[in-house]
Structure formats: structure tokens, C-alpha cells
C-alpha positions as CSV (number, residue, x, y, z in Angstrom):
1,M,-73.5,-56.3,-17.4
2,H,-70.5,-57.4,-14.8
3,Y,-67.7,-55.1,-15.9
4,L,-66.2,-54.7,-12.0
5,R,-63.2,-57.3,-11.8
6,G,-61.5,-58.6,-9.1
7,F,-58.2,-60.2,-10.2
8,F,-56.0,-57.5,-8.8
9,L,-58.0,-56.2,-6.3
10,V,-56.9,-58.9,-3.6
11,D,-53.8,-59.6,-1.7
12,I,-50.5,-60.3,-4.1
13,S,-50.3,-63.6,-2.7
14,H,-54.0,-64.8,-3.5
15,R,-53.8,-63.6,-7.4
16,L,-53.8,-66.4,-10.1
17,I,-52.4,-63.8,-12.4
18,D,-49.6,-62.3,-11.1
19,I,-49.7,-58.0,-11.2
20,S,-46.4,-58.0,-13.2
21,Y,-48.3,-59.9,-16.1
22,R,-51.1,-57.4,-16.0
23,R,-48.8,-54.5,-16.2
24,M,-46.9,-56.4,-19.3
25,Y,-50.0,-56.8,-20.9
26,E,-51.4,-53.2,-20.3
27,E,-48.1,-51.6,-21.4
28,L,-48.1,-53.8,-24.8
29,N,-52.0,-53.0,-25.4
30,A,-51.0,-49.4,-24.8
31,K,-47.9,-49.8,-27.9
32,N,-50.6,-51.5,-29.9
33,E,-48.6,-54.5,-30.1
34,E,-49.3,-57.1,-32.2
35,F,-51.9,-59.7,-30.4
36,E,-49.7,-62.6,-31.4
37,K,-46.6,-61.0,-29.8
38,I,-48.4,-60.4,-26.9
39,L,-49.3,-63.7,-26.5
40,I,-45.9,-64.6,-27.0
41,K,-44.5,-62.3,-24.1
42,L,-47.2,-63.2,-21.7
43,R,-46.6,-67.0,-21.9
44,G,-42.9,-66.8,-22.0
45,D,-40.8,-70.0,-22.2
46,E,-43.4,-71.8,-20.2
47,S,-45.9,-74.7,-21.6
48,L,-48.5,-76.9,-19.2
49,S,-47.3,-80.0,-17.5
50,T,-49.5,-82.3,-19.0
51,K,-49.9,-83.1,-22.8
52,N,-53.4,-83.5,-22.4
53,I,-56.4,-82.3,-20.5
54,I,-58.6,-85.2,-19.1
55,S,-58.9,-84.6,-15.9
56,V,-58.3,-81.7,-13.3
57,D,-56.1,-84.1,-11.3
58,D,-53.7,-83.9,-14.4
59,M,-53.0,-80.1,-13.7
60,T,-50.9,-78.0,-11.2
61,V,-51.9,-74.8,-9.9
62,D,-48.9,-73.4,-12.1
63,D,-50.7,-75.0,-15.1
64,I,-54.0,-73.3,-14.1
65,K,-52.4,-69.9,-13.5
66,L,-50.7,-70.1,-17.0
67,I,-54.1,-70.9,-18.8
68,F,-56.0,-68.0,-17.1
69,R,-53.0,-65.5,-17.6
70,I,-53.4,-66.3,-21.6
71,T,-57.1,-66.3,-21.5
72,M,-56.7,-62.5,-20.3
73,P,-56.2,-61.1,-23.6
74,F,-58.5,-63.4,-25.4
75,K,-61.3,-62.5,-23.3
76,E,-60.2,-58.2,-22.5
77,E,-59.4,-57.7,-26.3
78,F,-59.7,-60.5,-29.0
79,I,-63.1,-61.6,-28.3
80,H,-64.3,-58.0,-28.7
81,R,-62.6,-57.1,-32.2
82,P,-64.6,-56.8,-35.3
83,Q,-62.6,-59.3,-37.3
84,K,-62.0,-62.5,-34.9
85,K,-59.0,-64.3,-36.8
86,I,-55.3,-64.3,-36.2
87,P,-53.1,-67.2,-37.8
88,I,-51.6,-68.4,-34.3
89,L,-52.5,-72.0,-35.8
90,K,-52.9,-72.0,-39.5
91,G,-51.8,-75.4,-40.8
92,K,-53.2,-77.3,-37.7
93,S,-56.1,-79.2,-38.0
94,I,-58.6,-80.1,-34.5
95,I,-60.9,-82.6,-34.4
96,N,-64.2,-82.3,-32.5
97,F,-65.7,-85.8,-32.0
98,F,-68.7,-85.3,-30.2
99,V,-70.5,-88.9,-29.1
100,E,-73.1,-86.8,-27.2
101,D,-74.6,-83.8,-28.3
102,S,-73.3,-80.7,-26.9
103,T,-74.1,-76.6,-27.9
104,R,-71.7,-74.8,-25.6
105,T,-68.8,-76.4,-25.1
106,K,-68.8,-78.0,-29.1
107,V,-69.4,-74.3,-30.8
108,S,-66.8,-72.8,-28.5
109,F,-64.4,-75.4,-29.3
110,E,-65.3,-74.8,-33.0
111,L,-65.4,-71.3,-32.8
112,A,-61.9,-71.3,-30.9
113,G,-60.4,-73.5,-33.1
114,K,-61.7,-71.5,-36.5
115,N,-60.8,-68.2,-34.6
116,L,-57.0,-69.4,-34.4
117,S,-57.1,-70.4,-38.1
118,A,-56.8,-74.2,-37.3
119,D,-58.6,-76.7,-40.1
120,T,-61.5,-77.6,-37.5
121,I,-63.7,-81.0,-38.3
122,N,-66.5,-82.0,-36.4
123,I,-67.5,-85.9,-36.1
124,S,-70.7,-87.3,-34.5
125,K,-71.3,-90.8,-33.6
126,S,-74.2,-90.9,-35.8
127,G,-71.4,-89.8,-38.9
128,S,-68.8,-92.0,-38.2
129,S,-68.0,-95.7,-38.7
130,M,-69.3,-96.3,-34.8
131,S,-72.7,-96.0,-35.5
132,K,-74.0,-98.5,-38.1
133,K,-70.4,-100.6,-38.8
134,G,-69.2,-101.4,-35.4
135,E,-65.8,-99.7,-35.3
136,T,-64.8,-99.7,-32.0
137,L,-63.6,-96.2,-29.9
138,N,-59.8,-97.5,-30.1
139,D,-60.1,-98.0,-33.7
140,T,-61.5,-94.8,-34.4
141,A,-58.8,-92.9,-32.8
142,R,-56.0,-94.6,-34.3
143,T,-57.9,-94.1,-37.5
144,L,-58.0,-90.3,-36.9
145,Q,-54.1,-90.4,-35.4
146,S,-53.0,-91.9,-38.6
147,M,-54.5,-88.4,-40.2
148,Q,-52.1,-86.4,-38.0
149,A,-54.6,-84.3,-36.2
150,D,-53.1,-81.9,-33.8
151,C,-55.7,-82.1,-31.2
152,I,-58.9,-84.7,-30.6
153,I,-61.4,-83.2,-28.5
154,L,-63.8,-85.8,-27.3
155,R,-67.1,-85.9,-25.8
156,H,-68.1,-89.3,-24.7
157,Y,-71.1,-91.4,-22.8
158,A,-68.5,-93.3,-21.0
159,A,-66.2,-92.3,-18.1
160,G,-62.6,-92.8,-18.9
161,A,-63.1,-92.9,-22.9
162,S,-60.8,-89.5,-23.4
163,R,-58.1,-91.2,-20.9
164,L,-58.4,-94.7,-23.1
165,I,-57.9,-93.1,-26.4
166,S,-55.1,-90.6,-25.0
167,T,-53.0,-93.8,-24.6
168,Q,-53.3,-94.6,-28.2
169,I,-52.6,-91.3,-30.1
170,T,-49.8,-89.0,-29.9
171,A,-52.0,-85.7,-30.5
172,P,-52.9,-83.7,-27.5
173,V,-56.6,-85.2,-26.1
174,I,-59.0,-82.6,-24.4
175,N,-61.9,-84.3,-22.4
176,A,-65.0,-82.3,-23.2
177,G,-67.1,-84.7,-20.5
178,D,-67.1,-88.3,-20.0
179,G,-69.9,-89.6,-18.3
180,W,-70.6,-88.8,-15.1
181,H,-66.9,-88.1,-14.6
182,E,-65.3,-85.0,-15.5
183,H,-65.2,-82.3,-17.5
184,P,-62.2,-80.2,-16.6
185,T,-62.8,-77.1,-19.3
186,Q,-66.1,-76.4,-17.9
187,A,-64.3,-76.2,-14.3
188,L,-61.5,-74.1,-15.6
189,L,-63.8,-71.6,-16.9
190,D,-66.0,-71.5,-13.8
191,A,-62.9,-70.9,-11.8
192,Y,-61.8,-68.4,-14.1
193,T,-65.2,-66.5,-14.0
194,I,-65.0,-66.5,-9.7
195,C,-61.6,-65.3,-9.8
196,D,-62.7,-62.7,-12.7
197,V,-65.1,-61.5,-10.5
198,L,-63.9,-61.9,-6.6
199,G,-60.0,-61.7,-7.6
200,T,-59.5,-65.1,-6.0
201,C,-60.9,-68.5,-5.0
202,I,-59.0,-68.7,-1.7
203,D,-61.4,-68.6,1.5
204,K,-64.2,-68.1,-0.5
205,K,-67.6,-69.9,0.5
206,I,-68.9,-71.7,-2.6
207,V,-72.3,-73.9,-2.5
208,I,-72.7,-76.4,-5.4
209,V,-76.5,-77.5,-5.2
210,G,-78.5,-80.4,-7.3
211,D,-77.8,-83.3,-8.8
212,I,-74.2,-84.0,-7.7
213,L,-74.1,-87.9,-8.3
214,H,-74.7,-87.7,-12.0
215,S,-73.1,-84.6,-13.0
216,R,-69.6,-84.5,-14.8
217,V,-69.1,-80.5,-14.0
218,A,-69.5,-81.4,-10.4
219,G,-66.8,-84.0,-10.6
220,S,-64.4,-81.6,-12.2
221,L,-65.7,-78.2,-10.1
222,M,-65.0,-79.9,-6.8
223,R,-61.4,-81.0,-7.5
224,I,-60.7,-77.5,-9.1
225,L,-62.1,-75.2,-6.3
226,T,-60.4,-77.2,-3.6
227,K,-57.1,-77.0,-5.5
228,L,-57.4,-73.5,-5.3
229,K,-58.6,-73.5,-1.6
230,A,-61.9,-72.8,-1.6
231,R,-64.4,-73.7,1.0
232,V,-66.9,-76.1,-0.9
233,I,-70.1,-77.2,0.3
234,I,-72.5,-79.5,-1.6
235,S,-76.0,-79.7,-1.0
236,G,-78.9,-81.7,-2.7
237,P,-81.0,-84.8,-1.9
238,P,-79.0,-87.8,-0.2
239,T,-79.6,-89.6,-3.1
240,M,-77.9,-87.4,-5.6
241,I,-74.6,-87.2,-3.5
242,P,-71.9,-89.5,-4.0
243,V,-70.8,-92.1,-1.6
244,H,-67.8,-90.5,0.5
245,A,-67.7,-87.3,-1.4
246,E,-66.7,-85.6,1.7
247,E,-63.6,-87.5,2.2
248,V,-62.9,-88.0,-1.4
249,F,-63.0,-84.0,-2.5
250,G,-62.5,-82.4,0.5
251,V,-65.9,-81.0,0.4
252,E,-69.2,-80.3,2.8
253,Y,-72.1,-81.8,2.8
254,D,-75.5,-80.0,3.9
255,P,-78.7,-81.6,3.0
256,D,-80.5,-78.2,3.9
257,L,-80.1,-75.5,1.1
258,D,-81.3,-73.0,3.1
259,H,-78.7,-73.5,5.8
260,A,-75.8,-74.2,3.3
261,I,-76.5,-71.1,1.1
262,R,-76.1,-68.4,4.2
263,D,-73.5,-65.9,3.6
264,A,-72.2,-67.5,0.5
265,D,-69.7,-66.0,-2.2
266,V,-71.1,-68.2,-4.9
267,I,-74.6,-70.4,-5.7
268,Y,-73.7,-72.8,-8.1
269,A,-76.8,-74.6,-9.2
270,L,-76.9,-77.8,-11.4
271,R,-79.4,-79.2,-13.7
272,I,-81.2,-82.6,-12.8
273,Q,-79.9,-85.0,-15.2
274,L,-82.9,-86.6,-16.6
275,E,-81.6,-88.2,-19.5
276,R,-79.3,-90.2,-17.1
277,A,-82.2,-91.5,-14.9
278,A,-82.1,-89.0,-12.1
279,S,-85.8,-88.6,-12.0
280,A,-85.7,-92.2,-10.1
281,Y,-83.6,-90.5,-7.0
282,I,-86.3,-88.1,-6.0
283,P,-90.0,-88.2,-5.1
284,T,-91.0,-85.7,-8.0
285,V,-89.4,-83.0,-10.1
286,R,-92.0,-80.5,-8.2
287,E,-90.9,-81.8,-4.9
288,Y,-87.4,-81.2,-5.6
289,S,-87.9,-77.2,-6.9
290,K,-89.6,-76.6,-3.8
291,R,-86.3,-77.7,-1.8
292,Y,-83.6,-76.8,-4.2
293,C,-84.4,-74.3,-6.7
294,I,-82.6,-71.0,-6.2
295,N,-85.3,-68.5,-6.4
296,M,-85.0,-64.8,-4.8
297,A,-85.9,-65.5,-0.9
298,R,-82.8,-68.1,-1.1
299,L,-80.8,-65.8,-2.9
300,R,-81.1,-63.2,-0.2
301,L,-79.6,-65.7,2.1
302,A,-76.3,-65.6,0.5
303,K,-74.1,-62.5,0.9
304,K,-75.3,-59.1,-1.1
305,D,-73.4,-59.6,-4.3
306,A,-73.2,-63.5,-4.5
307,M,-72.6,-64.7,-7.7
308,V,-75.1,-67.2,-9.4
309,M,-73.5,-69.6,-11.6
310,H,-74.9,-72.7,-13.8
311,P,-73.3,-74.8,-16.6
312,G,-76.3,-75.0,-18.7
313,P,-78.9,-76.2,-20.0
314,I,-81.0,-74.6,-17.6
315,N,-84.4,-76.0,-16.3
316,R,-86.1,-72.5,-15.2
317,E,-88.1,-73.0,-12.2
318,V,-86.4,-76.6,-11.1
319,D,-82.5,-75.3,-11.0
320,L,-83.2,-71.7,-10.8
321,S,-86.1,-69.2,-11.0
322,T,-86.5,-66.9,-14.0
323,E,-86.2,-64.0,-11.6
324,V,-82.8,-65.0,-10.3
325,M,-81.5,-65.9,-13.8
326,E,-82.5,-62.5,-15.2
327,S,-81.0,-60.8,-12.1
328,R,-77.8,-59.0,-11.9
329,Q,-76.2,-61.3,-10.1
330,S,-76.5,-64.3,-12.4
331,Y,-73.0,-64.8,-14.4
332,V,-74.8,-67.7,-16.7
333,E,-73.7,-65.5,-19.8
334,E,-70.6,-64.4,-18.2
335,Q,-69.6,-68.3,-17.8
336,V,-70.2,-68.7,-21.9
337,T,-67.8,-65.7,-22.8
338,N,-65.3,-66.8,-20.8
339,G,-65.6,-70.4,-21.9
340,Y,-65.3,-69.1,-25.4
341,A,-62.0,-67.1,-24.6
342,L,-60.3,-69.9,-22.3
343,R,-60.4,-72.2,-24.7
344,M,-58.9,-70.6,-27.4
345,A,-56.3,-70.1,-24.7
346,L,-56.3,-73.8,-24.2
347,L,-56.0,-74.8,-27.9
348,Y,-53.2,-72.3,-28.2
349,L,-50.9,-73.8,-25.1
350,L,-51.3,-77.5,-26.2
351,I,-50.8,-77.3,-30.1
352,Q,-48.3,-74.2,-30.5
353,P,-45.0,-75.3,-29.3
354,T,-43.0,-72.6,-27.2
355,P,-39.7,-71.4,-28.6
356,E,-37.6,-73.7,-26.7
357,S,-39.8,-76.7,-27.8
358,V,-39.4,-75.5,-31.6
359,D,-35.3,-75.6,-30.9
360,K,-36.2,-79.3,-29.4
361,I,-38.2,-80.3,-32.7
362,T,-35.2,-78.6,-34.9
363,K,-32.8,-81.3,-33.2
364,I,-35.0,-84.5,-34.2
365,R,-33.0,-87.5,-35.8
366,P,-33.3,-87.5,-39.5
367,S,-35.4,-89.8,-41.6
368,R,-32.5,-92.2,-43.9
369,K,-33.7,-90.7,-47.0
370,V,-32.2,-87.3,-45.3
371,L,-29.3,-89.3,-43.8
372,D,-28.1,-90.5,-46.8
373,K,-28.7,-87.2,-48.6
374,L,-26.8,-85.6,-45.7
375,Q,-23.8,-88.2,-46.2
376,K,-23.7,-88.1,-50.0
377,K,-23.1,-84.3,-49.5
378,E,-20.1,-84.5,-47.0
379,K,-18.9,-87.5,-49.5
380,D,-18.8,-85.0,-52.3
381,R,-16.9,-82.6,-50.3
382,G,-14.1,-85.4,-49.9
383,N,-15.4,-85.9,-46.2
384,V,-16.1,-89.1,-44.2
385,V,-18.8,-88.8,-42.0
386,S,-20.4,-91.5,-39.6
387,S,-23.9,-91.7,-39.6
388,Q,-23.9,-90.9,-35.5
389,K,-23.1,-87.4,-36.1
390,Y,-26.6,-87.0,-37.9
391,F,-28.3,-89.5,-35.1
392,D,-26.9,-87.8,-32.0
393,G,-28.3,-84.4,-33.3
394,S,-25.3,-82.7,-34.0
395,A,-26.1,-82.3,-37.7
396,E,-26.8,-78.3,-38.3
397,Q,-29.1,-78.5,-40.8
398,V,-32.3,-80.7,-41.4
399,Y,-32.8,-80.8,-45.5
């Protein structure tokens, strides 16, 4: 088990969670403050700068810091409770729309929504009108929008699908993986896991090995790690490396894994995407495993306490050896736990407005029906009121 945490053991300027928030959290916990109030106080009046989580590029470093800060109490307290239920999203509805199969991502989002008391609905391609009735993704998205969903989580085999539907609906959209493109929540939980153990990503040597070309996880992971100032090295067969990856993502490429892995702080192994015809890019799976499988001999080339990570599912003896997978340096199960906590934090931040946002909502323009009622009430009092008074937001009450 890995209980040594590094978030607060590094230079203050490198921390992704300010020490003052950590102290606030500990003080509130010591006072047995209600969990919902802890979240509100840790959040303050901050909100994410983006309505949707489509790409890591959409998020600022401050957004990442806020997500990590709110993940902290979910990880350290909430998930260990015997009763994992709070009404913070009661009355909200979340739709998990997974056109591709998923275990970890789908289950963690479903659990996260239910634990926050949101109504969570699961839709698959085979269970929707897209499968046999020919409905387009756009039309399906608009149908869901008409049902007033508060958040839509989409996994799709086509790159850009989440971006497309985010332009058609007003509810927040979370990209749970789109083709070979990105998987931003996986990158967030991976970065959180690294910072939770090592304290920071800054100047850490992180080696990503495997099928980079077909991996949406790699697409988001390279983006977030370079954004957090890590030194990122990718390794794998040249046929599995995207063209111009070094220039586009700001990473280094080393085809020799034994050389790349020396003195690494983190080794992140990827699965060969056989379902995306990745086997055509290598001579044989056996040949690949000889050169790129992370075994104990290779692990000894890295730093003594180097972290070993994998997004799952794992092909044992191809991506990771069983010995490495079950060693104390494996953080694969920790990633799953952190993903569960982080997705709760993300749903809370996207769906639940800040007090400042609530103030804005109360000043929205009333409908014609409401306006007529307000004007009639003023007329009964003997006052003549211009409708502009209500439409400029100066009405004191909305009935």
C-alpha cells in the first residue's frame, strides 16, 4: 500500500495544492465539519474556466489545481466512509453515453454521480436509436439536450465526437475518450497520482512506453505532463510513434527503452491497441514484448522507487510483467482509486454552481408569464411599471 504522500514535501512554489488549503482542510476535518461545507470552503468562489472537459488544452494550470484541490477530500475522506452518499447534486441528471466499451471509466463516472445523489442514466450504442434506426450523433445529442440533462459524458470511437456535440447542447460535456485523440480525465487522474506520490511533476523524468500512435491516453498525458513542466520521454517502435510528436507535444523520443528508462521517476506503460489494428505495426507481439515489456530487470534501471503506471486493461507479459504489476512500485490500483475520487470532484465543479453563479442565475430575465404576473401585482398596487424594469434584472423577486 502507498500511504506516503508527496504533495506537501516539496518546494512551496512547486505544489499543485497550496499548503494553506491543506491546513484549512485539516482544521475543518478536526472540527468534524460537514463534508459539503468542507468542499464549499476549499472551493471558495472559484470555478473552472471551461464549461466542458474535451481536451487537456482547454484547461489552464489553475483549473488543474482547482480539480486537484477538490479531489483531495474525496480521496482522503469520502471514499473511505462506510456510507458514501451526499446530496450535493441531488435533483441533477447525468447521462453516461458510451458508444465504446469501458469498465473503469464508465463505472467510476456512474459511481461518482450516484454517490453525489445525481440521477445517473447509462446509454450504449446498441441501446440507442443510433444502432438500428440510423439516428445521427448530433440528433441523439439534441434529444438528450431536450431532456434537460445537466451533464453528458461521452465515449466515442470517432475523434472529435465530444467537441462536436458540445457545440449542439448547453449542458457540460465530458470527453471520456474519443478515438485516438484524447482521454482528459485519465490524464488528470494520472497527473494527480504522480503529484500525490512525488509531490510535483516539475522536472520529473516520466517515460511513456508502448503504442503511442493509437493511444488517446498518451494524447492527453503528453499534453498535461508538459503543461505541468515534467520532462516527458516517449519510447516504442518507430511505427507506433506519431509523426512530429516531439515538436507537437514538446516531448523527447528514444526508441531504446533500456536507455530511456534510466533514472526515470515514472514509467507509464501503454497497451497495444489490437482492436485498432495495432498488430500490423509490429512484427509480432512476442517480439514487441522482448523490447518493450516492463519487467523487473528493466525496472531496476530506473530510480529505486520509480512509479510504474498503466491506464488498463493490462496485457500481462506484454505491457507489464506479472512480477512488476504486483510489486510495491505498481500504482495501477491507486490510479483507479484516484480516478473515482477525481471524477466526483469534476462532476461537482462542472454541475454545481458557485455562490457567485447562483447570484447570476437569480437575476435571469423572467418569462412573459412571470412578467405579466409581476406587472399585474404592481398595477393592483396602483403603480405603472415598465416591462424594462423586469427585463434589465432589477426585479427583486422572481415568482
